[in-house]
matplotlib code that plots the C-alpha trace (Angstrom):
import matplotlib.pyplot as plt

x = [223.1, 225.4, 223.9, 226.0, 225.0, 227.2, 226.9, 228.6, 229.4, 230.0, 227.0, 225.5, 225.5, 222.5, 223.1, 224.5, 221.4, 219.3, 221.4, 223.6, 227.2, 228.1, 225.3, 224.0, 220.4, 217.9, 217.5, 215.3, 217.1, 217.1, 218.0, 221.0, 220.4, 218.4, 220.0, 219.0, 215.5, 214.9, 216.4, 214.4, 212.3, 210.4, 212.7, 211.6, 214.7, 213.1, 209.6, 210.3, 210.3, 206.7, 204.3, 201.9, 199.6, 196.8, 196.0, 193.4, 190.3, 190.0, 187.8, 187.9, 189.2, 192.2, 190.3, 188.3, 188.6, 190.0, 193.7, 196.0, 199.3, 202.1, 205.2, 208.5, 211.0, 214.6, 217.2, 220.9, 220.4, 217.9, 218.1, 219.6, 218.4, 215.0, 216.5, 216.6, 213.4, 213.4, 214.2, 217.3, 218.6, 218.7, 218.6, 216.6, 215.6, 213.7, 210.0, 207.1, 203.7, 201.6, 199.9, 196.4, 197.6, 198.8, 197.4, 200.5, 204.0, 207.0, 210.2, 213.0, 216.6, 219.4, 219.2, 217.7, 214.8, 213.9, 211.8, 210.4, 211.7, 208.9, 208.6, 207.6, 204.9, 203.5, 203.3, 201.7, 199.2, 198.1, 197.2, 195.5, 198.3, 199.4, 203.2, 205.2, 208.7, 210.9, 212.1, 215.1, 217.5, 219.7, 222.9, 223.3, 224.6, 227.3, 225.4, 223.5, 224.0, 224.4, 220.8, 221.1, 222.4, 219.7, 216.9, 218.2, 218.4, 214.8, 212.8, 214.4, 214.0, 210.2, 207.6, 209.6, 212.1, 210.0, 207.2, 209.3, 210.5, 206.9, 205.8, 208.7, 208.0, 204.3, 205.3, 207.7, 205.0, 202.5, 204.9, 206.1, 202.6, 203.2, 201.2, 203.1, 205.9, 207.3, 209.1, 212.1, 214.1, 216.6, 218.7, 218.3, 216.7, 217.1, 214.3, 213.5, 213.5, 211.3, 208.8, 208.4, 208.4, 204.6, 203.9, 206.1, 204.3, 200.9, 201.9, 203.4, 200.3, 198.0, 200.2, 200.3, 196.5, 196.0, 198.5, 197.8, 194.2, 194.3, 197.9, 199.5, 202.2, 203.4, 205.8, 208.4, 208.7, 212.1, 212.2, 210.3, 208.5, 211.5, 213.9, 215.7, 216.2, 214.6, 212.6, 209.5, 208.2, 204.7, 202.4, 202.5, 202.4, 206.0, 205.4, 201.6, 202.1, 203.6, 201.0, 198.3, 199.9, 199.9, 198.2, 199.9, 202.7, 205.2, 206.6, 210.0, 210.4, 211.4, 208.0, 206.3, 202.6, 202.4, 203.5, 200.6, 198.1, 199.2, 199.2, 195.7, 194.4, 196.3, 195.2, 191.5, 189.5, 192.7, 194.0, 194.2, 196.6, 199.3, 201.5, 203.4, 206.9, 207.9, 211.6, 211.7, 215.5, 214.6, 217.2, 217.1, 214.6, 211.6, 208.7, 209.3, 211.1, 212.0, 209.6, 208.3, 207.1, 203.6, 204.0, 204.4, 201.5, 199.3, 199.9, 199.5, 196.1, 194.9, 195.0, 193.4, 196.4, 197.9, 201.3, 204.4, 206.4, 210.0, 212.4, 210.5, 213.3, 214.8, 213.3, 215.5, 218.6, 218.7, 217.1, 218.7, 217.7, 217.2, 214.1, 212.8, 209.3, 208.7, 210.1, 208.2, 204.9, 205.7, 206.5, 203.3, 201.2, 202.3, 201.1, 197.9, 195.7, 196.5, 196.2, 193.1, 192.8, 191.7, 190.2, 190.3, 186.7, 186.5, 185.9, 187.2, 189.9, 192.5, 195.7, 198.0, 199.6, 203.1, 205.5, 207.4, 210.3, 211.2, 213.6, 212.0, 209.5, 206.2, 203.5, 200.3, 201.6, 204.8, 208.3, 209.5, 212.9, 215.0, 217.0, 216.4, 214.6, 213.3, 210.9, 208.3, 206.4, 205.4, 204.0, 200.3, 197.5, 198.4, 196.2, 196.6, 199.0, 197.6, 200.0, 197.3, 193.9, 192.4, 193.7, 194.9, 197.3, 198.4, 201.8, 203.7, 205.1, 208.2, 208.6, 205.5, 203.3, 200.7, 202.1, 205.1, 207.3, 205.1, 201.6, 199.4, 199.9, 197.2, 198.5, 197.7, 196.2, 192.5, 191.4, 189.7, 185.9, 185.9, 184.1, 184.1, 186.9, 186.8, 189.7, 189.7, 191.9, 191.2, 190.8, 190.4, 186.9, 186.9, 185.2, 182.1, 182.3, 182.5, 179.1, 178.2, 176.7, 173.6, 175.8, 179.3, 181.7, 184.5, 187.3, 189.9, 193.0, 194.4, 196.6, 196.1, 199.2, 199.9, 199.4, 195.6, 195.1, 192.9, 190.4, 189.9, 187.4, 187.3, 184.4, 184.1, 182.1, 180.8, 179.0, 177.2, 175.5, 172.0, 171.9, 172.7, 176.0, 176.4, 178.3, 179.7, 181.5, 184.8, 185.3, 188.5, 188.8, 189.4, 193.1, 193.9, 195.0]
y = [193.3, 194.2, 194.4, 194.1, 195.2, 194.3, 196.6, 195.5, 197.9, 195.1, 194.0, 190.7, 188.7, 186.5, 182.8, 182.2, 180.3, 183.5, 185.5, 185.0, 185.4, 187.2, 189.7, 189.7, 189.4, 187.2, 183.7, 180.6, 177.7, 173.9, 171.9, 169.6, 166.9, 165.5, 167.8, 170.9, 169.6, 168.8, 172.1, 174.2, 177.0, 179.9, 182.9, 186.5, 186.9, 184.5, 186.0, 186.8, 183.0, 182.6, 182.5, 185.4, 183.9, 181.6, 178.5, 179.7, 177.5, 175.9, 173.5, 170.6, 170.2, 168.0, 165.2, 163.6, 160.2, 161.6, 161.1, 163.9, 165.4, 166.1, 168.0, 167.4, 170.3, 169.0, 171.4, 171.3, 170.6, 173.4, 176.8, 178.6, 182.1, 181.2, 181.2, 185.1, 186.1, 189.6, 188.5, 188.8, 190.4, 187.0, 187.1, 184.3, 182.5, 179.2, 179.9, 177.5, 178.8, 175.9, 175.7, 175.0, 171.6, 170.3, 169.3, 169.2, 170.8, 169.3, 171.3, 168.7, 169.0, 166.8, 167.9, 166.3, 168.7, 170.7, 173.8, 175.2, 178.7, 181.1, 182.4, 179.0, 178.6, 182.0, 181.4, 177.9, 179.1, 182.0, 179.5, 177.1, 174.4, 172.8, 173.0, 170.1, 170.0, 167.0, 164.9, 162.8, 160.1, 158.6, 156.6, 157.8, 161.3, 162.9, 166.1, 164.9, 162.9, 159.2, 158.1, 154.8, 156.4, 159.1, 156.6, 154.4, 157.4, 158.3, 155.4, 152.3, 153.6, 153.8, 156.4, 158.4, 159.1, 159.5, 161.5, 164.6, 164.3, 164.2, 167.0, 169.2, 168.5, 169.4, 172.6, 173.6, 173.2, 175.1, 177.9, 178.5, 177.9, 175.2, 172.0, 168.9, 166.5, 164.0, 161.4, 159.9, 157.3, 155.6, 153.4, 149.9, 149.7, 147.4, 145.2, 147.5, 150.6, 149.2, 147.8, 151.3, 153.1, 152.7, 154.0, 157.1, 157.7, 157.4, 159.7, 162.3, 162.2, 162.8, 165.6, 167.3, 166.9, 168.5, 171.4, 172.2, 172.2, 169.9, 168.9, 165.9, 163.3, 161.2, 158.3, 157.6, 154.0, 152.8, 150.7, 147.4, 146.1, 143.8, 146.8, 146.2, 149.1, 147.9, 150.2, 148.5, 150.9, 149.9, 149.5, 145.9, 143.9, 144.7, 148.5, 148.8, 149.0, 152.5, 153.5, 152.6, 154.8, 158.1, 160.1, 158.7, 156.8, 158.3, 155.4, 155.0, 155.6, 152.4, 150.8, 149.0, 148.5, 145.3, 147.4, 149.8, 146.9, 145.4, 148.9, 149.6, 146.3, 146.8, 150.4, 149.7, 152.8, 154.7, 154.6, 158.4, 158.3, 156.5, 159.0, 157.1, 158.6, 160.0, 161.2, 163.8, 163.2, 159.6, 158.0, 154.2, 152.1, 154.4, 154.6, 158.2, 161.3, 164.7, 165.7, 162.1, 162.4, 162.4, 158.7, 157.9, 160.1, 158.4, 155.0, 156.1, 157.6, 154.5, 152.8, 155.8, 156.5, 159.8, 160.9, 162.4, 164.4, 164.6, 167.3, 169.1, 171.7, 169.5, 171.9, 174.7, 172.7, 170.6, 172.8, 176.0, 179.3, 181.6, 180.0, 178.7, 180.1, 178.7, 175.3, 175.2, 175.8, 173.1, 170.6, 171.2, 171.3, 167.8, 166.7, 168.7, 165.9, 163.8, 166.6, 167.8, 171.6, 173.6, 177.0, 179.5, 179.6, 182.7, 186.3, 189.0, 187.9, 190.0, 189.3, 191.0, 187.7, 188.6, 185.6, 187.0, 187.7, 190.1, 192.3, 195.4, 196.4, 198.0, 199.9, 201.2, 200.3, 202.4, 201.1, 202.0, 200.3, 198.6, 195.5, 191.8, 190.7, 187.5, 187.0, 184.2, 185.8, 188.5, 185.9, 186.4, 184.0, 182.3, 181.3, 178.3, 178.8, 176.4, 175.8, 176.5, 178.1, 178.5, 181.6, 183.2, 181.9, 183.2, 183.6, 185.5, 188.9, 190.2, 193.4, 195.1, 194.9, 196.7, 195.6, 193.4, 192.0, 190.5, 190.4, 188.1, 188.4, 187.3, 187.2, 185.6, 186.3, 186.8, 185.7, 188.3, 188.3, 187.1, 189.7, 187.9, 185.8, 184.6, 183.7, 182.6, 185.6, 185.1, 181.3, 181.1, 179.8, 177.0, 174.5, 176.6, 175.9, 179.5, 180.7, 183.9, 186.8, 188.6, 191.4, 190.8, 193.6, 192.7, 195.0, 194.3, 196.4, 195.8, 197.4, 196.9, 196.6, 195.7, 197.1, 196.8, 197.6, 200.6, 198.3, 196.0, 196.3, 194.3, 192.9, 190.7, 187.5, 185.7, 182.4, 180.8, 177.5, 178.9, 181.8, 182.6, 184.1, 187.7, 190.2, 193.6, 196.2, 197.3, 201.0, 203.0, 205.1, 208.8, 209.5, 205.8, 204.0]
z = [59.7, 56.8, 53.3, 50.2, 46.7, 43.8, 40.7, 37.5, 34.8, 32.3, 30.1, 31.0, 27.8, 26.7, 26.2, 22.7, 21.6, 21.5, 19.0, 16.0, 16.9, 13.7, 13.4, 17.1, 15.7, 17.5, 16.1, 16.5, 18.0, 18.8, 21.9, 21.6, 24.2, 27.1, 29.6, 27.6, 27.1, 30.8, 31.9, 29.4, 31.0, 29.3, 29.1, 28.6, 26.3, 23.9, 23.5, 19.9, 19.2, 20.2, 17.2, 17.1, 14.5, 15.6, 13.5, 11.0, 10.5, 7.1, 5.1, 4.9, 8.4, 9.3, 11.0, 8.2, 6.6, 3.3, 2.6, 3.8, 2.7, 5.1, 4.0, 5.9, 5.3, 5.3, 3.9, 4.6, 8.3, 8.9, 10.7, 7.7, 6.8, 8.3, 11.8, 11.8, 13.7, 12.2, 8.7, 6.6, 3.3, 1.5, -2.3, -4.0, -0.7, -0.5, 0.3, 0.6, -0.5, -1.7, 1.7, 0.2, -1.0, 2.3, 5.8, 8.1, 7.9, 9.8, 10.3, 10.2, 11.3, 12.7, 16.3, 19.4, 19.7, 16.7, 17.6, 14.3, 13.5, 14.4, 10.9, 9.6, 12.3, 11.5, 7.8, 8.3, 10.8, 8.6, 5.9, 8.3, 8.4, 11.7, 12.4, 14.0, 15.4, 15.6, 18.6, 17.5, 18.7, 16.1, 15.6, 12.1, 12.7, 14.8, 15.3, 18.4, 21.6, 20.9, 20.2, 22.1, 25.3, 25.1, 24.7, 27.5, 29.8, 29.6, 28.2, 29.8, 33.3, 33.2, 33.8, 36.3, 33.6, 30.4, 32.1, 32.5, 28.9, 27.5, 29.8, 28.6, 24.9, 25.5, 27.4, 24.6, 21.9, 24.0, 24.8, 21.3, 19.9, 17.4, 17.1, 18.1, 17.2, 14.8, 16.9, 15.1, 16.9, 14.6, 16.8, 18.4, 21.8, 24.7, 25.8, 28.7, 26.5, 23.7, 26.3, 27.7, 24.3, 23.6, 27.1, 26.5, 23.1, 24.7, 27.6, 25.2, 23.0, 26.0, 27.2, 23.8, 23.3, 26.7, 26.2, 22.5, 21.0, 18.0, 18.8, 17.0, 17.7, 14.7, 14.8, 12.2, 10.9, 12.3, 15.5, 15.8, 18.8, 19.5, 19.7, 16.3, 13.9, 10.7, 8.5, 7.3, 4.6, 5.8, 8.7, 10.0, 13.2, 13.9, 14.3, 14.9, 18.7, 18.1, 15.6, 18.2, 20.8, 18.9, 16.1, 13.0, 11.3, 8.8, 6.8, 5.3, 1.6, -0.1, -0.5, -3.3, -4.1, -2.0, 1.0, 0.4, 0.1, 3.4, 5.1, 3.9, 5.4, 8.6, 9.2, 8.8, 9.6, 10.5, 7.0, 6.8, 9.8, 7.8, 6.0, 3.3, 2.9, -0.5, -0.7, -3.5, -3.7, -4.7, -2.5, -2.4, -4.3, -4.8, -7.2, -8.2, -7.0, -8.5, -11.2, -11.1, -7.6, -8.9, -9.7, -6.0, -5.1, -7.7, -6.3, -2.7, -3.4, -5.2, -1.8, 0.0, 2.2, 3.3, 1.9, 3.6, 1.0, 2.3, 1.3, -1.5, -1.3, -3.9, -6.4, -5.0, -4.3, -7.5, -10.1, -8.9, -7.3, -10.3, -11.8, -8.5, -8.6, -12.1, -11.2, -7.9, -9.6, -12.1, -9.4, -7.5, -10.6, -11.4, -8.0, -8.0, -9.3, -6.2, -3.6, -1.8, -1.7, 1.3, 1.9, 4.7, 6.1, 8.4, 7.8, 7.5, 5.1, 3.4, 1.5, -0.9, -1.8, -0.5, -0.4, 2.6, 0.3, -2.5, -4.3, -2.8, -0.1, -1.2, 0.8, -0.8, -4.2, -3.9, -3.4, 0.1, 0.1, -2.6, -1.9, -1.2, 1.9, 3.4, 6.3, 6.2, 9.1, 6.6, 4.2, 3.6, 2.7, -0.6, -3.5, -5.8, -8.8, -11.4, -14.3, -16.9, -16.6, -20.0, -21.8, -18.6, -16.0, -12.6, -11.2, -8.5, -9.5, -7.7, -9.7, -8.4, -5.3, -3.3, 0.0, 0.9, -1.8, -4.4, -6.0, -7.9, -11.7, -14.2, -17.7, -21.1, -24.5, -25.0, -28.5, -30.8, -30.4, -26.8, -24.7, -21.4, -19.8, -16.2, -14.0, -10.3, -9.4, -5.6, -5.4, -1.6, -1.2, -3.7, -1.5, -1.0, 2.8, 4.1, 5.5, 3.8, 5.8, 4.5, 3.3, 2.0, 1.1, -1.4, -2.6, -5.2, -5.9, -9.4, -12.1, -15.9, -18.0, -21.6, -25.1, -25.0, -21.3, -22.0, -23.8, -20.8, -17.9, -14.7, -12.7, -9.7, -9.8, -6.7, -6.7, -3.7, -3.3, -2.5, -5.0, -8.6, -9.7, -8.7, -10.8, -9.7, -11.7, -10.3, -10.1, -9.5, -6.4, -6.9, -7.5, -8.0, -11.2]

ax = plt.figure().add_subplot(projection="3d")
ax.plot(x, y, z, "-o")
ax.set_aspect("equal")
plt.show()
């Protein structure tokens, strides 16, 4: 017996999907067609793409009868600076931090299988929000395999063909630890394909539920039960067969009030599972987009339906990068009346309010490194940022921080003669749904600034349902400001 061993002195390159060709840094990625999907296998070279943050518990929970809010992130095709797993030195990046207002987040792109960048999954999970990827087949874009051929290849041929697809999608969600899929098929289907489509959706939903605790599959309003591509802007008898086969329907955006009325009647007790689409870019004939998006939300809530806010990155893309945080808070403040808020409901809980971006990096209140950085995996639990809160208001401060890149700033003018002013500086338990232990230890790190800072004192205030309000003086630690 002759044994041969081949030793190569040349490095063995990783597949290009795992790293950026310009910087060689590891990146999150998508799958471009059916062949890539079916051949996908877990790879040790891709472990950095697996979310490390479990989905936090929050109140109210997702599965209640109250209307929900889904956000669908669509920005310039996706996989921009957010694709860098270890972060990037991006100046003025887009960040999303209004997690307390929403129930579900979808990372949307124009590829066959959109695997959410791991930084988005980490940030969403830390704030208790499920993260969905997107499975797509479309005849409206040249970026992916022809949608009609793709669908015919795996749906028209029956269970033997669609079962491996649904199993792979469930395995991918389980492996990367995100929470399910938005299924978006925007091309006409043959009679055979559309007949099998509800069976595929039902099989996929069952697979995702089995593989991912609390997993979700949502269908986008596009194809009808006869196979034609006709967006309905509502739930009706032409598309209800798909709604019945999964966890929810995401409607198209060009609806009027009569569409909402019919949808509410058709949905019956599942009215919260219908997510009425709202395009913030206001493309087509819509009720309101941009800073008038609240007009659409108001009408949707009048009919007790859920909402799907599409492309809220409009604030960043349309109003500019320089004043983004101010404009973003204004946009969400206009919607706040029509959004349910949520609270993390487990202890221990700690946050320094970092956005996962900044102009410097701070540790223990000291600047460690100067220069822009961006990494949503480093984003911490976020509070509400109400536009007005009496004499005081809260905002994000990028100039100073305890840890990370930003802190929570409370600012305003206290009128003369007022000796006590309260602000919800840490508004994380607003629902009162967190069980309090017999003893609760609270700490607050703060810095006083301003012309009259030496005249101010700070105290913590805690209110529970079954006891009176508790007050505690805040004292400085030795050697601390």
